[in-house]
C-alpha positions in Angstrom: -29.7 -7.0 -18.9 -26.4 -6.7 -20.8 -22.8 -5.3 -20.7 -21.1 -2.5 -22.4 -17.5 -1.4 -22.1 -16.0 2.1 -22.0 -12.9 4.0 -20.9 -12.6 7.1 -18.8 -9.6 9.4 -18.5 -8.7 11.5 -15.5 -9.4 15.2 -16.0 -11.7 14.8 -19.0 -15.4 15.1 -18.4 -18.2 17.5 -17.3 -17.6 18.8 -13.7 -21.2 20.3 -13.8 -22.9 17.0 -14.4 -25.8 17.0 -11.9 -26.4 13.3 -11.3 -23.2 11.2 -11.6 -20.7 11.2 -8.7 -17.9 10.4 -11.1 -18.2 13.1 -13.7 -15.6 11.8 -16.2 -16.7 11.1 -19.8 -17.2 7.4 -20.7 -15.9 6.8 -24.2 -17.9 3.8 -25.5 -19.1 2.2 -28.7 -22.9 2.4 -28.3 -24.7 4.5 -25.6 -28.0 3.2 -27.0 -27.2 -0.2 -25.5 -28.1 1.3 -22.1 -31.7 0.6 -21.1 -33.4 4.0 -21.4 -30.3 6.1 -21.9 -32.0 9.3 -20.9 -32.7 7.9 -17.5 -29.6 5.8 -17.1 -27.2 8.5 -18.3 -29.0 11.8 -17.9 -25.8 13.8 -17.9 -24.8 12.3 -21.3 -21.4 11.3 -19.9 -21.4 8.2 -22.2 -19.9 9.3 -25.5 -21.5 7.0 -28.0 -19.8 5.6 -31.2 -16.3 6.7 -29.9 -14.6 3.5 -28.7 -13.3 1.4 -31.7 -10.9 -0.9 -29.9 -10.3 -2.0 -26.3 -8.4 -4.9 -24.8 -10.1 -8.2 -24.5 -7.4 -9.7 -22.3 -5.9 -8.5 -19.0 -3.1 -10.2 -17.2 -0.8 -9.8 -14.2 1.5 -12.0 -12.1 3.8 -12.1 -9.1 7.2 -13.6 -8.4 8.0 -13.7 -4.7 11.5 -15.0 -5.1 12.4 -12.0 -7.3 10.2 -9.6 -5.5 8.6 -8.5 -8.8 5.2 -8.0 -10.3 4.3 -8.0 -14.0 1.4 -6.1 -15.3 0.0 -5.5 -18.8 0.0 -2.4 -21.0 -3.1 -1.8 -22.9 -4.1 -0.1 -26.2 -7.4 1.8 -26.8 -8.5 3.4 -30.0 -11.1 6.2 -30.3 -12.9 7.3 -33.4 -11.6 10.6 -34.5 -13.9 13.6 -34.1 -13.7 17.3 -33.3 -14.3 16.5 -29.6 -11.8 13.7 -29.4 -9.1 15.8 -31.2 -9.8 18.7 -28.8 -9.3 16.6 -25.7 -6.4 14.3 -26.8 -4.6 16.0 -29.7 -4.6 19.7 -28.9 -1.0 20.7 -29.0 -1.5 24.3 -28.0 -4.2 24.6 -25.3 -5.9 27.9 -24.9 -4.5 30.0 -22.0 -7.2 32.1 -20.3 -5.4 33.7 -17.3 -2.4 33.6 -14.9 -2.4 32.8 -11.2 -1.9 35.9 -9.1 -1.7 34.6 -5.5 -0.4 31.3 -4.0 -3.1 28.6 -3.7 -2.8 25.9 -1.0 -4.0 22.4 -1.6 -7.2 23.0 0.4 -7.9 26.6 -0.6 -11.3 27.3 -2.2 -10.6 30.9 -3.4 -8.4 31.6 -6.4 -7.0 34.9 -7.5 -6.3 35.4 -11.2 -5.3 38.3 -13.4 -8.5 38.1 -15.5 -12.1 38.8 -14.6 -15.3 37.4 -16.1 -14.2 33.8 -16.2 -16.4 30.7 -15.4 -16.5 27.0 -15.7 -13.7 24.4 -16.0 -10.1 25.5 -15.8 -6.7 23.6 -15.6 -3.8 24.7 -13.4 -0.8 22.3 -13.9 -2.4 18.8 -13.6 -5.3 19.9 -11.5 -8.8 20.6 -12.8 -10.8 23.3 -11.0 -14.4 24.5 -11.4 -14.8 28.3 -11.0 -17.8 29.6 -9.1 -18.8 33.1 -8.1 -16.4 36.0 -8.7 -16.6 37.3 -5.2 -14.5 40.4 -6.0 -12.6 41.5 -9.0 -10.6 38.6 -10.3 -11.1 36.5 -7.1 -13.2 33.4 -7.6 -14.7 30.7 -5.4 -13.7 27.3 -6.8 -14.1 23.6 -6.4 -10.8 21.9 -6.2 -9.6 18.6 -7.7 -12.6 18.1 -9.9 -12.8 15.3 -12.5 -10.8 12.9 -10.3 -7.6 15.1 -10.4 -5.6 15.6 -7.2 -5.7 19.0 -5.5 -2.2 20.3 -5.1 -0.6 23.6 -3.8 0.3 26.1 -6.5 2.8 29.0 -6.3 2.3 32.4 -8.0 6.0 33.1 -8.1 7.4 34.2 -11.5 9.4 31.0 -11.7 6.4 28.7 -11.2 3.8 27.4 -13.7 1.1 30.1 -13.3 -0.7 29.7 -16.6 -4.5 28.8 -16.5 -5.9 26.9 -19.4 -9.4 25.8 -20.6 -8.2 22.3 -21.6 -5.6 20.0 -20.1 -2.0 20.9 -20.7 -0.7 17.5 -19.6 -2.0 14.2 -20.9 0.8 11.8 -20.2 0.5 10.1 -16.8 -3.2 10.6 -16.4 -5.3 7.7 -15.0 -7.1 5.6 -17.6 -9.7 3.1 -16.5 -11.5 0.3 -18.5 -15.1 0.2 -17.3 -17.7 -2.6 -17.5 -21.3 -1.3 -17.2 -24.1 -3.7 -16.4 -27.5 -2.1 -17.2 -31.1 -3.0 -16.6 -34.3 -1.1 -16.3 -32.8 2.3 -16.0 -30.2 1.4 -13.3 -26.6 0.6 -13.9 -23.5 -0.5 -12.0 -20.0 0.3 -13.1 -17.1 -2.0 -12.4 -13.5 -1.2 -13.0 -11.8 -4.0 -15.0 -8.3 -2.4 -15.3 -6.5 0.8 -14.3 -3.4 2.3 -15.8 -1.7 5.6 -16.7 -1.6 7.1 -20.2 1.8 6.8 -21.9 1.3 8.0 -25.5 -1.3 9.4 -27.9 -0.9 8.7 -31.7 -2.7 8.4 -35.0 -1.9 6.3 -38.0 -4.6 7.4 -40.3 -4.5 11.2 -40.2 -6.9 11.5 -37.3 -9.6 9.1 -38.4 -8.7 7.3 -35.1 -6.7 8.2 -32.1 -4.7 5.5 -30.3 -4.1 5.7 -26.6 -1.3 3.5 -25.1 -1.5 3.0 -21.3 0.8 1.3 -18.8 -0.4 -0.5 -15.7 -1.0 1.6 -12.5 2.3 0.8 -11.0 3.9 2.9 -13.8 3.2 5.8 -11.4 5.7 4.4 -9.1 8.2 3.1 -11.7 8.5 6.6 -13.2 9.1 8.3 -9.9 12.5 9.1 -8.3 12.8 10.2 -4.7 15.6 11.8 -2.6 15.8 14.6 -5.2 15.9 18.2 -4.1 17.5 17.5 -0.8 19.4 20.1 1.1 23.0 19.7 -0.1 26.2 21.7 -0.5 29.8 21.8 0.6 31.4 22.8 3.9 32.9 26.3 3.4 34.0 27.2 7.0 34.7 25.3 10.2 34.3 26.9 13.7 36.1 24.3 15.8 35.2 24.2 19.5 38.0 21.9 20.5 35.7 18.9 20.3 33.0 17.7 18.0 30.0 18.7 20.1 29.4 22.4 19.9 31.5 22.9 16.7 29.9 24.8 13.9 30.0 24.1 10.2 29.0 26.6 7.5 27.8 25.2 4.3 26.8 26.8 1.1 25.2 25.3 -2.0 22.5 25.6 -4.6 19.8 23.4 -3.2 16.8 24.2 -0.9 16.7 24.3 2.9 16.6 21.3 5.2 13.2 19.6 5.5 14.1 18.5 9.1 13.3 21.3 11.5 11.7 23.4 8.8 8.3 23.7 10.6 9.8 23.4 14.1 10.8 26.0 16.7 13.6 26.6 19.2 15.9 23.7 19.9 13.8 21.5 17.7 15.2 23.1 14.6 17.6 20.3 13.9 18.6 18.2 10.9 20.6 15.1 9.9 23.4 15.8 7.5 25.7 13.2 5.8 29.2 14.6 5.6 31.6 13.3 2.9 29.4 10.4 2.2 30.3 8.6 5.4 29.7 10.6 8.7 26.2 11.4 9.8 25.8 14.5 12.0 22.9 15.7 14.0 23.0 19.5 14.2 21.1 22.6 15.3 20.5 24.4 12.0 20.4 28.2 11.4 19.5 28.5 7.7 18.9 31.6 5.6 15.5 32.5 4.3 16.8 32.3 0.7 16.0 29.3 -1.5 19.7 28.4 -1.8 21.5 26.5 1.0 23.3 28.9 3.3 23.3 27.3 6.7 25.2 27.0 10.0 25.2 23.6 11.7 26.0 23.5 15.4 26.9 19.8 15.9 24.9 18.2 18.6 26.7 14.8 18.5 28.9 12.9 16.2 28.7 10.4 14.8 25.0 10.0 14.8 23.9 6.6 15.9 26.6 4.0 15.2 28.1 5.5 12.0 31.6 6.4 11.1 33.4 9.0 13.3 34.9 12.4 12.2 38.6 12.6 11.4 41.1 13.3 14.1 41.9 16.9 12.9 38.6 18.0 11.6 39.1 21.7 10.8 41.0 21.2 7.5 39.6 17.7 6.8 36.0 19.0 6.8 36.5 21.8 4.3 34.9 21.2 0.9 33.3 18.0 2.0 29.9 17.3 0.4 27.0 17.7 2.8 23.5 16.4 2.2 20.4 15.8 4.2 19.5 12.2 5.1 16.3 10.7 6.6 15.9 7.9 9.1 13.3 5.9 11.0 15.3 6.3 14.3 12.9 7.5 16.9 15.5 9.9 18.3 16.1 11.7 15.0 15.0 15.2 14.2 11.5 16.0 13.0 10.2 18.8 10.7 7.6 19.7 13.4 7.7 20.2 17.2 5.2 17.3 17.5 5.7 14.1 15.5 2.9 12.2 13.8 2.0 9.9 10.9 2.9 12.6 8.3 6.1 14.0 9.9 9.7 13.1 10.4 11.2 10.9 11.6 10.1 8.3 9.1 7.7 5.6 10.4 9.3 2.4 11.6 6.2 0.3 10.8 6.8 -0.9 7.2 3.2 -0.4 6.2 3.2 3.2 7.4 6.6 3.9 5.9 5.3 2.5 2.5 2.3 4.9 2.7 4.6 7.9 3.5 6.8 7.2 0.5 3.8 6.6 -1.8 1.6 9.5 -0.8 4.0 12.3 0.2 3.8 15.3 -2.1 5.9 18.4 -2.7 4.5 20.9 -0.2 7.5 22.8 1.2 8.0 20.2 4.0 4.6 21.1 5.4 2.0 18.3 6.0 0.3 17.7 2.7 -3.3 17.0 1.9 -2.8 13.6 0.1 -4.0 11.5 3.0 -2.9 11.0 6.6 0.7 10.0 5.6 1.6 12.9 3.3 4.7 14.5 4.8 4.8 17.3 2.2 8.6 16.7 1.8 9.8 17.0 -1.8 12.7 14.5 -1.4 10.2 11.8 -0.2 7.4 12.7 -2.7 6.0 9.6 -4.4 2.9 11.7 -5.2 0.6 8.7 -5.8 -3.0 9.9 -5.2 -4.3 8.5 -2.0 -7.5 7.5 -3.9 -5.5 4.9 -5.8 -4.1 3.2 -2.6 -5.8 0.6 -0.4 -4.6 2.3 2.8 -6.3 -0.2 5.1 -4.8 -3.3 3.4 -1.3 -1.9 3.5 -1.6 -1.0 7.2 -3.0 -4.5 7.9 0.0 -6.0 6.1 2.5 -3.9 8.0 1.0 -4.8 11.3 1.1 -8.5 10.4 4.8 -8.6 9.6 5.9 -8.8 13.3 9.0 -6.6 13.0 9.8 -2.9 12.4 12.7 -0.9 10.8 14.1 0.8 13.8 17.2 2.3 12.1 16.6 2.6 8.4 18.6 5.4 6.6 17.5 6.9 3.3 19.8 9.1 1.3 23.2 7.5 2.1 24.0 7.5 -1.6 24.3 10.8 -3.4 22.1 10.0 -6.4 18.3 9.8 -6.3 16.6 6.4 -6.0 13.9 4.9 -8.1 10.8 4.6 -5.9 9.8 1.2 -7.2 13.3 -0.2 -6.6 13.4 1.2 -3.1 10.0 -0.3 -2.2 11.0 -3.6 -3.8 14.1 -3.7 -1.6 12.1 -2.9 1.6 9.5 -5.5 0.8 11.4 -8.5 -0.5 12.7 -9.9 2.7 9.1 -10.3 4.0 8.2 -12.1 0.7 5.9 -9.1 -0.2 5.2 -7.3 -3.4 3.5 -4.0 -4.2 0.8 -4.7 -6.8 -2.6 -3.3 -8.0 -6.1 -4.7 -7.7 -8.5 -5.2 -10.6 -10.4 -2.1 -9.5 -7.4 0.1 -9.5 -6.1 0.1 -5.9 -2.4 -0.3 -5.0 -1.8 -2.7 -2.1 0.8 -5.2 -0.9 0.5 -9.0 -1.5 2.5 -11.4 0.7 3.4 -15.0 0.3 1.3 -16.5 3.0 -0.8 -19.6 3.6 -3.4 -17.9 5.8 -6.2 -15.7 4.7 -7.4 -12.7 6.7 -9.3 -13.9 9.7 -13.0 -14.2 8.8 -12.5 -13.2 5.2 -11.5 -16.5 3.5 -12.7 -17.3 0.0 -13.7 -20.7 -1.3 -13.4 -21.7 -5.0 -16.6 -23.4 -6.1 -15.7 -26.4 -8.2 -18.9 -25.7 -10.2 -17.3 -22.5 -11.5 -14.1 -24.3 -12.7 -14.1 -24.6 -16.5 -10.9 -26.7 -16.8 -11.5 -30.2 -17.9 -8.3 -31.3 -16.2 -6.4 -29.2 -13.6 -2.7 -29.0 -14.6 -0.4 -29.4 -11.6 3.4 -28.7 -11.5 5.7 -29.6 -8.7 7.7 -26.5 -9.5 11.0 -28.2 -8.8 13.3 -25.3 -10.0 11.8 -23.0 -7.4 13.5 -24.8 -4.4 16.0 -22.7 -2.4 18.7 -23.9 -0.2 20.6 -20.7 0.6 19.5 -17.2 1.8 21.6 -14.1 2.5 20.1 -11.1 4.4 22.1 -7.9 4.9 21.0 -5.7 7.8 22.1 -2.9 10.1 23.2 -0.3 7.5 25.1 2.5 9.2 26.5 5.7 7.6 30.1 5.1 6.4 30.2 1.5 7.6 29.7 -1.9 5.9 26.3 -3.5 6.7 26.2 -6.8 8.6 25.1 -10.0 6.9 23.7 -13.3 7.8 23.9 -16.4 5.5 21.7 -19.5 5.9 22.1 -22.7 4.0 20.3 -26.0 4.0 23.3 -28.2 3.9 21.4 -31.5 3.9 19.2 -30.5 1.0 22.2 -29.1 -0.8 23.9 -32.4 -0.6 20.9 -34.2 -2.0 20.4 -32.0 -5.1 21.8 -32.6 -8.5 24.7 -30.3 -9.5 23.4 -26.9 -10.5 20.0 -27.1 -8.8 20.8 -25.0 -5.8 19.6 -21.4 -5.8 20.1 -18.3 -3.6 17.6 -15.8 -2.2 19.2 -12.4 -1.3 17.4 -9.6 0.5 18.1 -6.4 2.4 16.9 -5.5 5.9 18.9 -2.3 6.3 16.7 -0.9 8.9 16.9 -3.9 11.2 19.7 -3.8 13.8 19.1 -7.2 15.5 21.2 -10.1 14.3 18.9 -12.6 15.8 15.9 -11.1 13.9 17.8 -11.0 10.6 18.7 -14.7 11.1 15.2 -15.6 11.9 13.9 -14.0 8.7 16.6 -15.6 6.7 15.8 -19.0 8.2 12.1 -18.5 7.5 12.8 -18.0 3.8 14.7 -21.3 3.6 11.8 -23.0 5.5 9.3 -21.6 3.1 11.2 -22.7 -0.1 12.9 -25.8 1.4 10.5 -27.8 -0.6 9.3 -26.2 -3.9 5.7 -25.0 -3.7 3.5 -26.8 -6.3 1.6 -24.7 -8.8 -1.9 -25.3 -10.0 -3.4 -23.8 -13.2 -7.2 -23.6 -13.8 -9.8 -21.6 -15.6 -13.0 -20.3 -14.1 -16.1 -18.4 -15.2 -16.6 -14.8 -14.2 -18.2 -15.7 -10.9 -14.7 -16.3 -9.5 -13.0 -12.9 -9.3 -9.9 -13.0 -7.1 -7.0 -10.6 -6.6 -3.3 -11.4 -6.7 -2.2 -12.5 -3.2 -5.6 -13.8 -2.2 -5.7 -17.2 -0.3 -8.4 -19.5 -1.6 -9.7 -22.8 -0.4 -10.5 -25.6 -2.8 -11.5 -29.2 -2.4 -11.0 -31.2 -5.6 -10.7 -34.9 -6.2 -7.8 -34.6 -8.6 -5.5 -32.4 -6.6 -2.4 -34.1 -5.1 -1.8 -34.2 -1.4 1.7 -34.0 0.2 1.8 -37.8 0.6 1.1 -38.5 -3.1 -2.6 -39.4 -2.7 -5.3 -37.4 -4.3 -8.5 -35.7 -3.1 -10.1 -35.4 0.3 -8.2 -32.4 1.5 -8.9 -28.7 1.6 -6.1 -27.0 -0.3 -5.0 -23.4 0.5 -4.1 -21.8 -2.8 -2.4 -18.4 -3.2 -3.2 -16.4 -6.4 0.1 -15.5 -8.2 -1.2 -14.9 -11.7 -4.4 -14.0 -13.3 -5.5 -13.6 -17.0 -8.9 -12.3 -17.7 -10.5 -12.8 -21.2 -13.7 -11.1 -22.1 -15.5 -10.4 -25.4 -18.9 -10.9 -26.9 -18.5 -14.7 -26.8 -17.0 -15.4 -23.3 -15.7 -14.0 -20.1 -13.4 -16.3 -18.3 -10.3 -16.2 -16.0 -7.2 -18.2 -15.8 -5.4 -18.5 -12.5 -1.9 -19.6 -11.4 -2.2 -20.8 -7.8 0.6 -21.8 -5.4 -0.5 -24.7 -3.2 0.9 -22.9 -0.1 -1.0 -25.1 2.4 0.2 -28.4 1.1 2.8 -28.9 3.9 1.2 -26.9 6.7 -2.5 -27.4 6.0 -3.9 -26.6 9.4 -3.9 -23.0 10.7 -4.3 -21.8 14.3 -4.9 -18.2 15.4 -4.2 -16.6 18.7 -7.4 -17.4 20.7 -10.0 -14.7 21.3 -10.6 -13.1 24.7 -13.3 -10.7 25.9 -13.4 -8.4 28.9 -16.7 -8.2 30.9 -18.1 -4.8 31.2 -21.3 -5.7 32.9 -23.7 -8.7 33.3 -27.4 -9.5 33.8 -28.2 -13.1 34.4 -26.7 -15.1 31.5 -26.2 -12.0 29.4 -22.5 -10.8 29.6 -21.9 -7.4 27.9 -18.2 -7.1 26.9 -15.9 -4.2 26.0 -15.6 -3.7 22.2 -11.8 -3.6 21.5 -9.7 -4.6 24.5 -8.0 -7.5 22.6 -8.6 -6.6 19.0 -7.7 -3.7 16.7 -10.5 -1.6 15.3 -10.7 -1.3 11.5 -13.4 1.3 10.8 -12.5 2.1 7.2 -15.2 0.2 5.3 -14.9 -1.5 2.8 -11.3 -2.4 3.9 -12.5 -4.0 7.1 -10.8 -7.5 7.2 -14.1 -9.1 8.2 -15.9 -7.6 5.3 -18.8 -6.6 7.5 -18.5 -2.9 6.8 -17.8 -2.1 10.5 -15.1 -2.5 13.0 -13.8 -5.8 14.3 -14.8 -6.4 17.9 -13.7 -8.9 20.6 -16.9 -11.0 20.6 -16.3 -11.7 16.8 -14.0 -14.5 17.9 -16.7 -16.5 19.7 -19.5 -18.8 18.4 -22.5 -20.6 19.8 -21.4 -23.8 21.5 -17.9 -22.6 22.5 -16.7 -23.7 25.9 -15.2 -20.7 27.8 -13.4 -20.1 31.1 -14.5 -17.2 33.2 -11.4 -15.8 35.0 -10.7 -12.7 37.0 -8.3 -10.0 35.8 -5.4 -11.9 37.3 -6.3 -15.1 35.4 -7.7 -17.0 38.4 -10.3 -19.5 37.3 -13.9 -18.9 38.4 -16.1 -21.2 36.4 -16.7 -22.8 33.0 -19.5 -21.5 30.7 -20.9 -22.5 27.3 -21.9 -19.9 24.7 -25.6 -19.9 23.7 -25.5 -16.9 21.3 -23.6 -13.8 20.3 -25.2 -10.4 19.9 -22.6 -8.5 18.0 -24.3 -5.1 17.9 -24.4 -4.9 21.7 -21.1 -6.9 22.3 -23.1 -9.5 24.3 -22.2 -13.1 25.0 -25.2 -15.1 26.2 -24.4 -18.3 28.1 -26.5 -21.4 28.4 -26.6 -21.1 32.1 -26.4 -18.1 34.5 -23.0 -17.9 36.2 -23.0 -19.1 39.8 -21.0 -16.0 40.7 -22.0 -12.7 39.1 -19.1 -11.8 36.8 -17.4 -8.5 37.8 -16.3 -5.8 35.4 -12.8 -6.6 34.3 -13.3 -10.4 34.4 -12.1 -12.2 31.3 -13.8 -14.8 29.0 -11.5 -17.1 27.1 -11.5 -20.6 25.5 -11.2 -23.5 27.8 -8.1 -25.7 27.6 -7.6 -28.0 24.6 -9.0 -31.2 26.2 -12.3 -29.4 27.1 -12.7 -27.2 24.0 -15.0 -28.1 21.1 -13.6 -29.6 17.8 -14.2 -26.3 16.1 -12.2 -24.4 18.8 -9.4 -26.9 18.6 -9.1 -26.4 14.8 -9.3 -22.6 15.0 -7.2 -21.5 17.9 -3.7 -21.8 19.5 -3.5 -23.8 22.7 -0.6 -24.0 25.1 0.3 -27.6 25.7 0.6 -28.8 29.3 3.0 -31.6 30.5 0.3 -34.2 29.8 -1.8 -32.4 27.1 -0.1 -32.8 23.8 -1.7 -32.7 20.4 -3.2 -36.1 19.5 -1.8 -36.0 16.0 1.7 -34.6 16.1 2.3 -35.5 12.5 0.1 -32.6 11.4 1.6 -29.4 12.8 -0.3 -26.1 13.0 1.0 -22.9 11.5 0.3 -20.3 14.1 -0.4 -16.7 13.3 -1.5 -13.6 15.2 
């Protein structure tokens, strides 16, 4: 048993490899280190004696107050050879054909201008494998091979129609550092780091080729959205005596409106920002040409709560700039007759909106193929491959936030926006940051003191290498002021709420106060904005101590993970040490690996130090049927179903079900559907596969379908139940230890 390291690059490999599922080449230093290479690597994807240098240190960190993440760029060096030069330093790739007919993102038949071709070809960034030539110059093909994304391709004379036998684009391709463990002919590959290729160079005349790669989030940093929107100037006004029913004619050089583009009849509507201040909803009648030539019959003005039109609009509107805008408002126009996850209006759930912005591709405003949230709208196209996104984790995060963006507008400024800056602005108020996992998946980390239900991790003190554990009270990180802007409306100033901790401010030395500023443009409620601003002060009212420690390779944890640790030398909130389970949030990680060692250094916020007891909303289960003491329950009446293994929060590889919240020994109340108490029962066992709760005794009255099982009141519940679930206090039933409050979460 041993380890070898290698790198693989998107689009470079053997698509006809018969055994491996991932058919990219692995550029490594010694293929012979594999046990029985001919068995372990029968496709010869491991390119031996090619990797001269690879990083031995990987690092990343989060800053929740700034809303920023810091990753690491990496350098790889390959031994120069004819094969390496051909893949990475070919300046003039060989063109073999031209595309003759449009190809959709899912099409499996391609028409070229050349016959007799076979094997691997490249069209723009996509790699395709040609199959049978079914008729002259028409080929069956496998799409998106070698881990490249399948995209639509146009055969118009203004498009990139050239077909090549080697990649035409190298910059921006995915690069992964791989660790392979090998033994007795079997091997397991683990991704240690993922990034995107930035540059290729040589300093020794080709004896070696150096690859520079940025972290995976460079895909987002390099992307601008809100480009290519329908835009122009008002050229004529047909005034109807009032705003509603008036018609504007606009002309310009941009493409058509995305809104209404796939709709029919009265659904062909769009939102247009006029003169940078007034938002109009209009019925659109646009020409078939690619330039903007459109009549807009105004439906209402202003849209929502924005700025109104001038008093004498005929002359005032002429020559005003007009541009398409997008919004999360549920009453805004769509690009389809029926709305969905991948259509307009934009999703109000922040997790779903994040996925729309990340995965949308340029597909003529038709639903794209890059996952369930690909709108296909050019102006919203983040174009991050869905395979690089932890969709389930982002959806879980969005659902846990507890608020939505009911009236967010995108495009109120004329210039394009950097995608990473936009997402940072959307996420910061919820103390959340977009980051990447060790295995190369983009997800959202949030400052929290609570792990996913049933999925907590414990740091084993036996795996800690630190002789002493450095602890820092982190005093400069205290905050006493927060400002949150909200309710952005076209042409009007946003509202703002300011919160300050006046008592703490008066106690601090001069110059120690700090401000947290965030934007909630899509939130209209002042009370919600105030609640979020207050929660920020509450979170940072006292600085969160930071712990630093080193572990061996058995402790692999992602940024944003909440870990539990009991260690005698860790300080408690009262100044004592030891005896407490600390909840620690991973905010930095440095991984060092070479032939001598493999260890990790973590920066951990002691997020549970003040509120170190957590309570969840208690479970319930609805009876479907019963037989004696066996009560069969419905699967998901009270819980959400997460079927996308391995992103299931429970880590079981299957959906969460209602009976998961119960354990043997739990004391339960059986109530009818109206909540009327019937009798108390004790759980003997749980049979998850059949959603069955077996009780220690047979109920005196046969439970009816629709009856509810739920934990008994606090005074009658077990210790385990009391420490796990939320209980509503009665007039005489208060918590026995009011000095240790719970933090309650859904």
